[in-house]
N, C-alpha and C positions, 0 to 999 in steps of 0.2 A: 761619754761626751767628747766631742771633737773641738780642739782648740782652733779658733779662727784667727784670733789676735792675742798674742802672748803678753803684750804690755812690756814695760821697762824691765821688770823682774817678777815673775810669778813662779812660785814653788809649791810643791806639795808639802804640807806640814801637819804634824800631830803633836803629841806631848813629848816627843823626842825619845832618846835612848839613854836615860840615866843609868849609872851603875857600871859604865865601861871606861871610866877615866883611867883606871890602872892599866888598860890596854891601849891608851892613847886615843880613845874615841870620844869626841865631844858629845855633849848632850843634844844639841840642836833643838828642833821643835819650834812651834809658833812663838813669835816674839811677843805679841799681845795675847797672852793666854786667856784673859777674860773675854775678849772679842771672839776668839776661836771657840771657847766653851759655849758662849751664847749662841753662835751660829749653829752648833750641834744641838743645843738644847731646844731651839726653835723647831727642829725637825725630829726630835725624839731619838737622836743618835747618842751613843755614849760619848763622854767628854773626850775620849782618846781617838775618835774617828778622824780620819784624815780630811783636811780642808785644803783649799788653795789660799795661799797668802800672796796678795798682790802688792805692788809698790807704785804708788802715786797715780798711774794712769790706767789701772784696772785691767780687764781681760774680757774677751768675747768668746763664747762657747756655743756650740750647737748640740742640742739634745738628740742623741741617736735613738733613744727610746723615751717614753714618758717618764719624767722625774719631777721631784719637788726640791727646790733650792732655797737658800736664804743667804743674804749678804749682810755682813756687819763690819765693824771696825771703822775706818775712816768714812764719814758720810759721803755719798756720791749718788749720781743719777743711775737708776737701774731701768733698763728697757728690755722688753721682750718683743721681738719682731718689729722694733722701732717704736713701740708704744710704751709710755711710762708704766712702771711697775713698782711695787712696794720695796723699800729698803728696810731691813730689820724685821722682816716678817716672812713666813713661808709663802712661796710662789710656785704654782704648778706650771710645768712646761710640757706641752704635747711633743710627741716625736717630730723632729724636724724644726722645732722652734729655736730661735737664736736669742741667747741671753747676752746683753751688753752691759758690763759693769764699767761705769765711766770714771773719769778723773776725780781724785779725792778733792772734795770742796774744802776740807780742813783735815789736819792729820796727814798720814803718809801711807799706812798699810790697811788694806781691806781683807776680809775673809769670806770666801765663798764655800758654803757647805752644800752637800747634796744628801738627800735621805738615803741612808745605807753607807755613806762615806765613799771617798775615792779609794778604790781597791787596788792601787799599784802594789807590786810585790814588796813585802817588808824585808828589811835588812837589819839583823840583830834586834828583831822584835818591833821595829818602827818603820813607818813609811816616810819619815821626814827626810827632806833634802838637806844635806849638810854641805854648805859651800866651801868650808875649810878642808874637810877630809875627802869630799867627793862621794861619800856614802849616800845611798838613797837615789831617787830619780833625779835626773838633771833638771835644771830650770826649763820651764815649758817653752816650746816653740810652736809656731803655726803648723798644723797638721798632726800634732800629737793627739792620740786617742786615749782617753782616761777611762778605765773600767770603773763601774759603780757597784758597790757591794749590795747584798740583799737588804731590804729595809727591815728595821726592827719593829717593835710595838709602836702603835700610833702615839704621837705626843699627847700629853694630858691636855684636854681642852680647858682653856682658861687658866692654865698654870701661870704662876707669878713669874714674870721675866724682869729682873732688875734692870733699871736703866744704867747704861754705862756712861762714865764721864766723857765729855767731848775732848777734842785735842787741847792740850794745855796752852795757855797764853805765855807761860814760862814754865820750864821744866825744873821742878824742885826735887832733888835727890837726897834722901836721908842717908847719912854716912856713918857706919860704925868703923872707927879708926883702927888701924892695925891690919896685918901683923908687922908691917915694916914702916910704921909712922916715924920710928926713931931714926930713919935714914934722912929725914928732912928737918930743917931748922924750925924752931918754935914759931918764928915770925911767919914762915911759909905756911905752916899748919893753921895759924890764926887767919891768914889771908884767904886760905882755901875755903874757910867757913864764913867768909864775909864778901868775897869777890863774886863777880858775875862773869861767866864765860858764854860762849856761843857754840851751838852745834856746828861742827865742821862738815863741809861737803864730802869729805873722805869717809864719813861714817857709813857703816854697812851692818850686815847681820852679825859680823864678828865683834864689832865694838862701836860704841858711840864716841867719836873723837871730839875734843873741844878745841876752841881757839879763842883769841882776843881777851883772854884773862891773864892774870899774873902767873908766870912759870914758878913751879915749886923749886926752891933751892935745896940742894942736898947738904946734909951735915957731915957727910963722910965721903971719901973717894972710893973708887973701885966698883966692882959689880958683884952681884949675887950669883951663886950657882942656880941653875933652873930649879924651880919648885912648883908645886901644884897650884893651879888656878881654879877658881870657882865662878859660877854665874854671878854677875854683879861686882866682881873684883875691880877696883879702880887702880889701874897700873899707871906708873909715871915713867915714860920713856925719857931719853936724854934731853929732849926739848923742854921738859918740865911741865907739859900740858897734859892733864889727866885724860885717860881713856877708860871708859866703862865697858867691861866685857859683857857681851850679849850672848845669845843662845849658841852661836857657832864659834865661840871663843876657843883658843888652844887650851889644852889641858895642863900645859906647863909654860913657864916663862921666867926670864931672868931679871926683868926690870922690877924694882920694888913696888909692892902694893901698899898704898897709903891707907886704904880702907875698903870696905865692902858695902854696896847698896843691897839691902835685903831683897829677896824675891818678893813680888807682890805688885801693888798698884803703881809704884814708882817706875819699875822696870817696864810695865805695860805702857805707861805714859811715854817712856823713852822710845818705845817702838813706833810711836806716832809723832815723834819730834822731827820736824823738817830742818834742813840746814839753815842756819841763821837764827834759830830760836834761842832765846836766852836760857842759860843753865845756872842754877845755884846749888851748892852743896850745903846741907844743914846737918847738925848733929842729930843722929837717929834719936827719935823721941821728942825733938824740939818742935815747936810750932813753926809752920812755914811762913 
């Protein structure tokens, strides 16, 4: 498939390359794992097949041979050769047909799957683009040709496809406190679980940054030696405003981690959170 319009940021993503943090390699992979998996499921691909992750304004592609595609994630207009086509369902493209994935109507990131998966060369067992380390294919630009892998078995006709939640009206993130919660005052920790923040415009695939909420005050001076970081870690830099680490996060860091957002639906929702959206942290297991 030939890239005609790359959009603001479109990258190849799969389930990432876990297991290499000890070598300094981030996990990477699709930010909205449920939307990525659904796009593949619609086409009968394995969950780990590579898709395209778009950001806000979609992507346009030309099929160089006949293919079947599916678009999930942020709802958007889908057009084939200028005519409306289905979103969230398999769509057949003849050779030469142009697929236009439009601007997100809500949410932020869309996923474009092709039957057989995008077969760019893998690096350390993954085709994911990692914006922090530079591993994997670079972000797409117009003129890029994306190879497509051989199709697998036909998808099961009438298979149950669970509906995915829409973009959140407010991002509620469950927080398991620690390992460095003791670096912050009790009052700050209490405010963290009652205050409202906003998604900052500086957010990206590395981390969701917050703004407009109360900064966390430290209970001790000094800095930590660098230590291991995990997906969902909530690190607090010197300005006191929490940063939630996403798929391209660094594997080590020296700012204290006040808690961790467990992988799952909350981090998938974070992938769809636009700048300015309200953010709340709640104790893990508490009602939102």
